DRENNU-496112 format. One record per residue (C-alpha): x negated, y negated, z negated; residue in three letters. Coordinates in steps of 0.25 Angstrom, whole numbers, plus 5000, padded with zeros to 4 digits. Last residue first. Example, Ala and Ser with C-alpha at 12.3 -4.5 7.8 and 13.67 -1.06 7.14 Angstrom:
<atoms>
494550044971SER495150184969ALA
</atoms>
This chain:
<atoms>
497950164890ARG496750244885LEU495450174883GLY494550054890SER495249974901ALA494649984916VAL495249874924THR495549874940PHE495249794953ALA495349844966VAL494449824979THR494449864994GLY493349885004LYS493249905019ALA491949935027THR491749955042ALA490650025049ARG491750085059THR491250235057LEU490450215043ARG491750155037ASP491550105023ARG492650105013VAL492450015000GLN493350024987VAL492949914977GLU493449944964LEU493549824953GLU493449834938TYR493949764926ARG493449814913GLY493349934903PRO492050004906PRO492250114918PHE491550254917PRO492750314913LYS493450254925LEU493650374933PRO493650354948VAL494650404958THR494450364974GLN495450364984SER495650364999ALA496750355009PHE496550365024ALA496750255036GLN496450265051SER496850185063GLU496750185078TRP497450335082ALA497550385067GLY496450435059ALA496450585054PRO496450575038PRO495150555031LEU494150655025ASP493850745036ALA493550615045ASP492550565035SER492650495021PHE491550475011LEU491850434997GLN490650354990PRO490350374976ASP490950294966THR490450154961ARG490050084949ASN490149944941PHE489749834952LEU489949704947ARG491049594949ARG490549484939GLU491449464926GLY492149594922ASP492449644936LEU491649774937ARG491649834950TYR491849974956PHE491450034969THR492150144977TYR491550164991ASN492250235002ALA491350285014THR492150315028LEU491650405039ASP492750435049SER492250515060ASP493550485069PRO493850365064ALA493450245058GLY494150185047TYR495450095048ASN496050115035CYS495650165020VAL496750185011GLN496650174997PHE496750244982VAL496050214970VAL495950294958THR495350244945LEU495250344934ALA495750334919GLU495050354905ASP494250224907THR495650144907THR496250094919TYR496849954923THR497349924937ALA498749944935GLY499850054937ALA498950134946ALA499550174959PRO500150314961ILE499750364974VAL500650454980GLU500350584988ALA501050664998SER501150565009GLY500650425003PHE501450384991ALA501150254986TYR502450194990PRO503250294982HIS504650224980GLU504850214995VAL504250344997GLN505450414990GLN506450365001PRO505550405013ALA505250545007ALA504050554998PHE502750645003ALA502850774998ALA502350854986LYS501550734981LEU500250724976SER499950604966ARG498850504967VAL498650434954ASP498450304946ARG498050244959ALA497350114961LEU497650074976ILE496550004984LEU497349924995SER497049975009SER495649985014LEU495149935028ALA494249975040LEU494549875051GLN495149925064ASP496449865061SER497849885056TRP497549885041PHE497949725041ASP497949705027GLU499249685019VAL499249565010THR500249554998VAL500549434991THR501549454978ARG502849404973HIS503649464963LEU505149434960VAL506049474948ALA507449454951PRO508449374942SER509249434931SER510749424927THR511549434939LYS510649544946ILE510549634934ARG510949774938ALA510249754951ARG508849724943ASP508149644951ILE506649644958LEU506049554968GLY504649574976VAL504049484985TYR502849504993VAL502049384999ASP501449445012TYR499949445019GLU499749515032GLY499749655038PRO501149715041PRO501949745028LEU502549875022ALA502949855008LEU503049964997ALA503750014984ARG503350054969GLU504150004958ILE503650004944THR504349964930ARG503649924919ALA503849994905GLU504549924894GLY505750014894GLY505450144901ARG505750134916ALA506950214921ASN507650074924GLY506850044936LEU507950084946ASP507750064961PHE508249974973PHE507249924984PHE507349804993TYR506449785005GLU505749655012GLU504549665021PHE504049585033PRO505049475029PHE505749445042LEU505449335053LEU504249405058PRO505149525061ASP504349645058LEU505549715051GLU506349705063ARG505749785072THR505649795087GLU504549685089ALA503649745079LYS503749875086ARG503349825099LYS502149755093ALA501849885086GLU501849965099GLU500949865105ALA499949865093ALA499950015094LYS499650025109GLN498449935106GLN497950015094LYS497950135102GLU497050065112MET496150025102ASP496150155094LYS495750235106GLN494650145109GLN494250145093GLN494250305093ALA493350305107LEU492350225099PHE492450295085ALA492250425093SER490950375099ALA490450325085ALA490750465079ALA490050525089ALA488850455088GLN488850475072ALA489050625074THR490350695072ASN490650805062THR490550725050ARG490950815037SER492150825028SER492250905015ALA493750935011GLY495050885008ALA494650765001LEU495250734988GLY496350824980ALA497450704979THR497650724995PRO498350605001MET499250675012GLU499950645023GLY501350635030ILE502050495028GLY501350375021VAL502450275018TYR503150155022VAL504550145017THR504350005013GLU504649975028ALA506049935026GLN507250015025ARG508449965033PRO509349865028MET510749925027VAL511649855037ASP511949705036ARG512649635024ASN512249495028ASN511649435017LEU510849575013LEU510349595026TRP509949445028ASP509249455015ARG508549585019LEU508049535033TYR507349415025SER506649305030HIS505249265036GLU504949125039SER504349065027SER503049165028SER502149145016ARG500849065018MET499449115016GLY499149115032ASP500349195034HIS501049275023ARG502249365026SER503449385015VAL503549525009ALA504949565002ARG505349664991VAL506649674985TYR506849764972MET508149804966ALA508149874953THR509149944944SER508549944931ALA507449824931TYR506749804918PRO505549714919ALA504049744920ASN504249764935ALA503049834942THR503049834958LEU502049934964THR501749904979PHE501549984991PRO501149905003VAL500949965017TYR500449885027GLY501049885041THR500349885054TYR501350015058ASN500850105049GLY500150085035SER498950035029LYS498950005013LEU499249885004VAL499349894989HIS500349834980HIS500449804964ASN501549714958TRP501949664945THR503449604941LEU503849554927THR502949434930PRO504049394941ASP503349334952SER503049174952ILE503949104963SER503449064976ASP504748974978THR505149024992ALA504749174990GLN505249184976ALA506649124980LEU506649234992ASP506349334982VAL507549304973ALA508449294985LYS507949424990VAL508049484976LEU509549444974ALA509849494988LEU509349624984VAL510149644971ALA511349584978GLU511349694989ARG511149804978GLU512349744969ARG513149744981PRO512749894986GLY511649904997LEU511849995008PRO511150125007LYS509850135014ARG509350205026LYS508350315023PRO506950285028ALA506550365041ALA506750255051ALA505950175043SER504750255036LEU503450185040ALA502150255041ALA500850245034PHE499650275042SER498750375048GLY499650395060CYS499750545057ALA500150515042VAL499050495033LEU498050595027ALA497550525015VAL496150545008VAL496050554993LEU494750544986VAL494650584971ALA493050594971VAL492750654984ARG491350594987SER490750665000ARG489450725002ASN488850695016ARG488750805027MET
</atoms>
C-alpha cells in the first residue's frame, strides 16, 4: 500500500446519479408581477436587446466571475458572482444567454419572457437556475480513512472492459430518453434563448462605498454563449438607465468518456452546513453543494500571510478500481513562465471517491497551500490529474497574485 497525501483534500459524495439535479417541479410557484416589477423587467429586456443588437460596451460599474461544472441531463452548471460598484436599493436583475455557432452569435433566438410580459400570460415558471446538488457531503476534515487496492491489475482491466460494455448500452438508452425529453420540453426550443431569468432583491444593506455582490447560476448545454446581465433600481426606473454587462461563456462537453476537470475555483473558505439549503434559498447560494458551501475568493490577490485553496471537479475517471493522481504545480509569471514549486501528489482510489454512476463518474477535490514561501509576484497554478485505468490526463490552470504584507 502506498502512502497518500492528505493535505486539505475534499472529496464529495454526490447524489445517487453522481451529478447535479434540477429542481423544476419542486420549485415554488412565483407570485404574479406587480406593475412596477413588470415595468422593471421589461425595461431590462429592452436594454439587453439593445446591447445585443449594437455590441455595446459593458457598464464599467459591473464586474463578473464565473465557473463551469458538470451537472445532470447534459447541462452545464455555471455559478457566477456579479459585483456592482454602484448603489442599487430595490434591484431587478435580468440574465440572458444567447447561443454562438462558429464564433457568431445566433440571430434567430428570441425571448419567451418578452412574449410573456407583453401578453400578460400566467406566471412564468422558474427556470433552470434552481440546479443544485442534492443529498451529499463535502467533508471539510479530509478523507475519511485509508484506502487500499483489493484487485490485481488484470482483474481491474477485465472489470473495466465489462463496465465499458454496460456504459455503451446505457448511454444509448439515455440518449434516446434525452431526445424524447428534448422534444417534449419548451426550454430546449432552438428558437428560444437557452437561458433567461429575472430576479428581485435588495442591495441597500451594503455599507456606503462597498461593492455589492450577487451570486446566481445558469444552466446551459455544452457550447459557447454570449451572456448578458442587466440591473436596474426599481425605485428609479423613470430617472435611470439599466446597467448591462456582456461576457462570453464556454460550457465544455463533460458528457463523454474523456477525463476532464471543471473550472478551478479559488476559495476563501469551505463552510459546513447543518443541512442542505431548501430550493428557495439554494437559488441565492449557487456555490452550496449538499451540506457544504464553497465561498469563492473575492479576487485573485493574496498576501504571504494567507493560504490558497482551490476546489474543482474531476469528471469521467475510470471505475471501478479507480486510481487517480492529482499534481499541483506552481509557475512564476513575472517574465518568462517558469517552474516555482509543487506539492506532493494526491492519490485517490475507490475508497476515496464517491460511487460511480452507470456510465459516468465525478467527484470534487481540493488542495490548500500556505503562501508564506511565495515571494510577491504573479503566479499560475496548474492542476494535472492522471487516470491510471484509462491512461488519460486532464489539466486546468488558474492565475493569482501574491502581495507583501497584511491587507
